[in-house]
C-alpha positions, 0 to 999 in steps of 0.5 A, spaced: 588 511 147 595 508 149 596 500 146 599 496 152 602 489 149 603 483 154 608 479 152 607 474 158 601 473 163 602 479 167 598 478 174 591 482 173 592 486 180 597 490 175 593 490 169 587 492 173 590 498 174 590 501 167 584 506 166 580 502 160 578 509 158 585 510 156 588 503 155 587 497 151 592 491 153 592 484 151 597 479 148 594 481 141 594 488 141 598 491 135 602 497 134 603 498 142 605 504 145 608 499 151 610 492 153 609 488 159 613 483 159 616 477 164 621 472 160 619 473 153 625 473 149 625 480 145 632 480 141 629 478 134 623 484 135 622 490 131 619 496 134 614 501 132 617 508 132 610 509 136 613 505 142 615 509 148 617 504 153 618 496 155 616 494 162 620 487 165 615 484 171 622 482 175 629 484 176 633 481 169 633 484 163 637 480 159 631 478 155 631 485 153 635 489 147 638 494 152 642 498 146 637 498 140 631 500 145 636 507 147 638 509 141 629 508 138 628 512 145 624 507 148 625 507 156 625 500 159 624 499 166 624 493 171 621 491 177 628 492 183 624 489 189 619 486 187 621 480 188 626 481 193 623 477 199 621 471 194 628 470 193 631 471 199 626 466 202 629 461 197 636 463 199 635 461 206 632 454 204 638 453 199 643 455 205 639 449 208 639 444 203 646 444 201 648 444 209 644 438 211 644 433 204 636 434 205 635 432 197 640 426 197 636 424 203 630 424 200 632 421 194 635 415 198 629 415 203 624 413 196 629 407 195 627 403 202 620 404 199 617 396 201 622 394 206 617 393 210 618 394 218 626 394 216 626 401 214 627 404 221 633 400 222 635 402 215 633 409 217 638 409 222 643 405 219 644 409 214 642 417 216 649 418 217 651 419 210 647 424 210 650 428 216 651 436 214 653 442 219 649 447 222 649 455 219 649 458 226 655 461 228 658 460 221 660 466 216 656 468 210 658 472 204 654 476 200 656 479 194 652 484 191 648 488 197 641 491 192 634 490 195 636 482 195 642 482 198 640 486 204 634 482 206 639 475 205 643 479 209 638 481 215 635 474 215 642 470 215 644 475 221 638 473 225 639 466 224 645 467 228 650 466 221 656 471 221 655 475 215 660 479 211 657 483 205 661 486 199 657 491 194 662 497 190 656 500 188 652 500 195 647 506 195 645 509 201 637 507 200 640 500 202 645 502 206 640 505 211 636 497 211 641 493 213 643 490 219 648 492 224 650 486 225 653 485 217 660 486 217 661 491 210 668 489 207 671 493 201 675 488 198 671 481 195 677 477 196 676 477 204 670 474 202 673 469 198 678 467 203 673 467 210 666 464 208 663 457 209 657 459 204 657 465 199 651 467 195 652 472 189 646 478 188 650 481 183 647 483 176 649 480 169 654 485 166 661 485 162 664 486 168 661 481 173 661 476 167 665 469 170 667 472 176 667 465 179 673 461 176 678 459 178 682 464 181 676 465 186 675 459 187 682 457 189 681 463 194 675 460 198 676 455 202 675 447 200 670 446 204 665 453 201 658 451 198 657 456 193 650 460 192 647 462 185 640 465 184 643 471 180 644 469 173 648 462 171 654 467 166 656 469 173 660 463 174 665 460 169 661 452 169 667 448 168 671 451 173 666 450 178 665 443 177 673 442 176 672 445 184 667 440 186 670 434 183 678 435 186 675 437 192 675 444 192 668 446 194 663 442 198 657 444 194 654 449 189 647 451 189 644 454 182 637 456 180 639 455 173 640 448 171 645 446 165 645 439 162 653 438 165 650 440 172 644 436 173 645 429 177 652 432 179 652 429 186 655 436 189 650 440 185 643 442 187 639 445 181 633 448 181 629 450 176 629 458 176 624 459 182 627 464 185 620 469 184 615 464 183 610 465 187 604 469 187 606 474 191 612 476 188 608 476 181 603 481 183 609 486 186 612 485 180 605 487 175 604 492 179 611 496 180 611 494 171 605 497 171 605 503 175 611 505 171 609 505 164 603 509 166 607 515 170 611 515 165 606 515 159 601 520 162 606 525 166 613 523 162 616 521 170 622 515 169 622 510 175 626 504 175 629 506 168 635 501 166 637 504 160 635 512 162 636 516 168 630 516 172 626 523 173 621 526 177 618 533 176 610 535 177 607 540 171 605 546 173 605 550 167 600 548 161 605 542 158 611 537 160 616 538 155 620 530 155 625 530 151 630 524 150 637 526 147 644 523 147 649 526 153 652 531 148 656 539 149 651 544 146 644 540 147 641 544 152 642 550 149 639 548 142 633 546 146 631 552 150 632 556 143 626 553 138 622 553 146 624 560 147 622 561 139 615 559 140 613 564 145 614 558 151 616 560 157 620 555 161 617 554 168 622 549 170 627 544 167 631 538 170 636 534 165 639 528 168 644 523 164 646 516 164 652 514 161 652 516 153 644 518 154 640 524 158 633 526 159 631 533 159 624 535 162 622 542 161 615 544 164 612 550 160 606 555 159 604 557 152 602 554 146 606 548 145 603 547 137 608 544 133 615 545 138 615 537 137 618 537 130 622 544 132 625 540 137 626 533 133 629 536 128 635 539 133 642 535 134 643 529 138 635 529 140 632 521 139 625 523 141 620 528 144 613 528 147 609 533 150 604 531 156 599 536 158 
């Protein structure tokens, strides 16, 4: 029996996939073999040696101590693309909100309550202060062409926008889904200089932290409207506010409010609504559970943020799964004790991700005692035998 702890409410359509003869789950589960989480902070948590995996029902994993997990051989999963449509729809909404001054107009018209028959005349007199441009024919820059960025690009192009996309790490899967109407650029400065609207869809990393700063903003049009529904750390907030105050930016729309941003005339703050749809929560829950089950039962890794993805069927008696440092000589040091134990290696795969690697060996023979022998090998972090 495997124990699955849920740190947040996980949609039942996901947890219903857990075979109750194999898994117990809930927020009160002790000594979990895996953890399902959404937004709960995990940096101060202690992890037992039996913890195999953590699955984030969402894309961002900044609430999880990735480095510490990797050092302990804990695979961290996320669910890229599961909430992509929900975020895409909110981005399209944000484009319109930023253009037509819709939030401000809604607040203003509330002030007319009680004016009786005067309301119609007051509306006609006051509506000019909320005039804004149409998005059709305008240039949109999409920085980051992952699952969300591609959907946003395609939707905006279908609405008649001239779309420019930038992503130095664009993979084949996403490139194939990108509309032919989208202009792919190799230098982000081209987006800064050309676009009327810019939307950010990159992960929060040391390289992307503060990427939208005074220098970047100085290259943009003074009428630019900036959308940030990825992470608050991507922008230098003080620089954005300064640009809004001095006429260097028309509007900033973000899903990450702060005390300095809330109430600013040219800022639209939303309360982190990007993935707040029942469909998105269901998709994330299902994907997270499937990832955990496939890893526990089959040793397969899909959508891991800290270890390489690998899927390998079991054709022999067992599959030996080893997480180890990506160091010279590890593979030969693994195969020797396996051979000495009289096991035959039917198939083997090894993949690395930066300083760490994952090796799976499909073997025939008696695997009794092999885990302890392999754990003694230098640079090995964890060993499991899956049958």
